[in-house]
C-alpha positions as CSV (number, residue, x, y, z in Angstrom):
1,X,81.6,117.3,74.7
2,X,82.5,115.6,78.3
3,X,81.8,112.6,79.9
4,X,81.0,111.2,83.8
5,X,81.9,107.7,84.4
6,X,80.3,106.7,87.9
7,X,81.1,103.9,89.2
8,X,80.7,102.1,93.0
9,X,83.3,100.5,94.3
10,X,83.2,96.9,94.1
11,X,81.7,94.4,96.8
12,X,84.0,94.9,100.4
13,X,84.7,92.3,102.9
14,X,81.8,93.7,105.0
15,X,79.1,93.9,102.2
16,X,80.3,90.2,101.9
17,X,80.1,89.6,105.8
18,X,76.5,91.4,105.6
19,X,77.2,94.3,107.7
20,X,77.2,98.2,108.4
21,X,80.0,99.7,106.7
22,X,79.9,103.4,106.8
23,X,83.2,105.1,107.2
24,X,84.8,101.4,108.4
25,X,87.9,101.2,106.5
26,X,88.0,97.9,105.1
27,X,89.1,96.6,101.5
28,X,87.7,95.4,98.6
29,X,86.6,91.1,98.8
30,X,88.0,89.2,95.7
31,X,85.0,89.6,93.7
32,X,84.6,93.2,95.1
33,X,88.3,93.6,92.9
34,X,86.5,91.0,89.8
35,X,83.8,93.7,89.8
36,X,86.3,96.7,89.5
37,X,88.0,94.6,86.8
38,X,85.0,94.2,85.0
39,X,83.8,98.1,85.7
40,X,87.2,98.7,83.7
41,X,86.4,96.3,81.0
42,X,83.2,98.0,80.2
43,X,84.7,101.5,80.3
44,X,87.7,100.5,78.1
45,X,85.0,99.4,75.5
46,X,83.6,103.0,75.6
47,X,87.1,104.2,74.4
48,X,87.3,106.8,76.6
49,X,89.8,108.9,77.4
50,X,89.8,110.9,81.8
51,X,91.6,114.2,82.1
52,X,90.6,114.0,86.1
53,X,89.3,111.3,88.8
54,X,88.0,111.9,92.4
55,X,87.1,109.3,94.8
56,X,86.4,109.1,98.9
57,X,88.9,109.0,101.5
58,X,87.9,105.1,102.1
59,X,90.0,102.6,101.1
60,X,87.3,100.8,99.0
61,X,86.6,103.5,96.7
62,X,90.0,104.0,96.4
63,X,91.3,100.1,95.3
64,X,88.4,100.5,93.1
65,X,89.3,103.2,91.3
66,X,93.3,102.3,91.0
67,X,92.0,99.1,89.6
68,X,90.4,101.2,87.4
69,X,92.4,103.7,86.3
70,X,95.2,100.5,85.8
71,X,93.3,98.8,83.5
72,X,92.5,101.3,81.5
73,X,96.2,102.4,80.9
74,X,95.5,106.1,82.7
75,X,97.3,105.3,85.9
76,X,98.7,108.6,85.0
77,X,95.2,110.6,85.9
78,X,95.1,113.0,88.5
79,X,93.1,111.9,91.2
80,X,91.2,113.7,94.0
81,X,90.4,111.9,97.3
82,X,88.0,113.5,99.8
83,X,85.4,112.9,102.4
84,X,82.2,114.4,100.9
85,X,82.2,111.6,98.4
86,X,82.5,109.2,101.4
87,X,79.7,106.6,102.2
88,X,77.0,108.1,104.4
89,X,77.9,107.2,108.4
90,X,76.0,104.2,109.4
91,X,77.1,106.3,113.2
92,X,75.9,102.7,116.1
93,X,75.0,100.7,113.3
94,X,78.8,100.1,111.8
95,X,79.9,96.8,112.3
96,X,76.7,95.5,112.9
97,X,75.1,92.5,111.5
98,X,72.3,94.0,109.6
99,X,70.1,90.8,110.0
100,X,71.3,90.9,113.8
101,X,70.1,94.5,114.0
102,X,66.6,93.7,112.3
103,X,66.6,91.0,114.9
104,X,67.0,93.2,117.9
105,X,65.0,96.6,116.5
106,X,62.5,95.1,114.2
107,X,62.6,94.8,110.5
108,X,60.1,97.6,109.9
109,X,62.9,100.2,111.7
110,X,66.0,99.0,110.2
111,X,64.3,99.3,106.7
112,X,63.4,103.1,107.6
113,X,67.1,103.6,108.4
114,X,68.8,102.1,105.6
115,X,66.0,103.3,103.1
116,X,64.4,106.5,104.1
117,X,65.6,110.3,102.9
118,X,66.3,111.7,105.9
119,X,65.3,109.4,109.1
120,X,68.5,109.1,110.5
121,X,69.9,105.6,112.2
122,X,71.8,106.2,115.8
123,X,74.5,108.5,115.8
124,X,74.5,108.3,112.0
125,X,73.7,110.4,109.2
126,X,70.6,110.1,106.5
127,X,70.5,110.3,102.9
128,X,69.9,114.2,103.1
129,X,72.9,114.0,105.0
130,X,75.0,112.7,102.4
131,X,73.5,114.6,99.9
132,X,74.4,118.0,101.5
133,X,78.1,116.7,101.1
134,X,77.8,115.0,98.5
135,X,76.2,117.4,96.2
136,X,78.2,121.1,96.6
137,X,81.3,119.2,96.4
138,X,80.7,118.2,93.2
139,X,78.7,121.4,91.8
140,X,82.0,123.6,93.0
141,X,84.6,120.4,92.2
142,X,83.5,118.1,89.4
143,X,81.1,120.6,87.4
144,X,84.1,122.9,86.3
145,X,86.4,120.4,85.3
146,X,83.3,119.0,82.9
147,X,82.4,122.4,81.9
148,X,85.6,122.8,80.4
149,X,85.4,119.8,77.9
150,X,87.5,117.2,80.4
151,X,85.9,114.0,80.8
152,X,86.0,112.4,84.7
153,X,86.1,109.2,86.6
154,X,84.4,109.1,90.4
155,X,84.9,106.3,91.8
156,X,82.9,106.2,95.5
157,X,79.3,104.6,97.0
158,X,76.6,103.8,96.9
159,X,74.7,106.5,99.0
160,X,76.9,109.2,97.7
161,X,76.1,108.7,94.0
162,X,72.4,108.3,94.6
163,X,72.8,111.7,95.7
164,X,74.7,113.2,92.5
165,X,72.3,110.7,90.7
166,X,69.4,111.9,92.2
167,X,70.4,116.0,90.8
168,X,71.3,114.1,87.5
169,X,68.3,112.5,87.2
170,X,65.8,115.0,89.0
171,X,64.5,112.1,91.2
172,X,62.0,113.3,94.0
173,X,62.8,112.1,97.6
174,X,60.1,109.6,97.1
175,X,61.7,108.6,94.0
176,X,65.3,107.9,94.9
177,X,64.6,105.3,97.4
178,X,64.3,103.1,94.8
179,X,67.1,104.0,93.3
180,X,69.9,101.0,93.8
181,X,73.4,101.8,92.1
182,X,75.3,98.2,91.3
183,X,78.6,97.8,92.8
184,X,81.3,97.9,89.8
185,X,78.9,99.3,87.0
186,X,79.7,102.3,85.6
187,X,76.9,105.3,84.8
188,X,78.2,107.2,82.2
189,X,76.7,110.5,81.6
190,X,77.1,112.4,78.3
191,X,77.0,116.6,78.4
192,X,77.0,119.2,75.7
193,X,79.0,122.8,76.3
194,X,76.6,124.4,78.7
195,X,76.5,121.6,81.1
196,X,73.5,120.1,79.5
197,X,72.7,116.2,79.8
198,X,72.9,114.9,76.3
199,X,72.7,110.6,77.3
200,X,72.9,108.8,80.5
201,X,74.0,104.9,79.7
202,X,74.4,102.2,82.6
203,X,77.0,100.0,80.9
204,X,76.4,96.8,83.0
């Protein structure tokens, strides 16, 4: 058996300010740190020991992973950081207040940019673009570790994790638009030796 734990980073400073963050490198808020500690406690109660960890190139995900591994007393676990796991790039919207963008472009247009599978915001990525880098990274880098019987911890972002969960849970393009990955809440998958999913648990 092997286990995969996916954790979305805790609340960031810009999440708190209701701003589009994307690839802008902002830290966790104090509440986000608390969410990461709570996620670690949930994993601790499961008794999982990890052999490999992955995160994005962005600070808020890295801070979340640091808290998780420290609280789990597994700080020596090897960590690989890769931009393939980054949040979707919001292009011209990055740094902008979401409510102000609704006033400027209209709530329906902003909703389409945020929730459509394949409609990009200006100069940015859609979920399909994020999936085009996150899913191959998962297949090429993470699957071999799981297939070798290792337990893997991933701290990343709402959209990069949605892209991975979409494939793991066999969600349609329509279904994934309804999928929410809460901040700091571990999603744990159990695999057999053939990489068949035996169970999934959300530790909320």
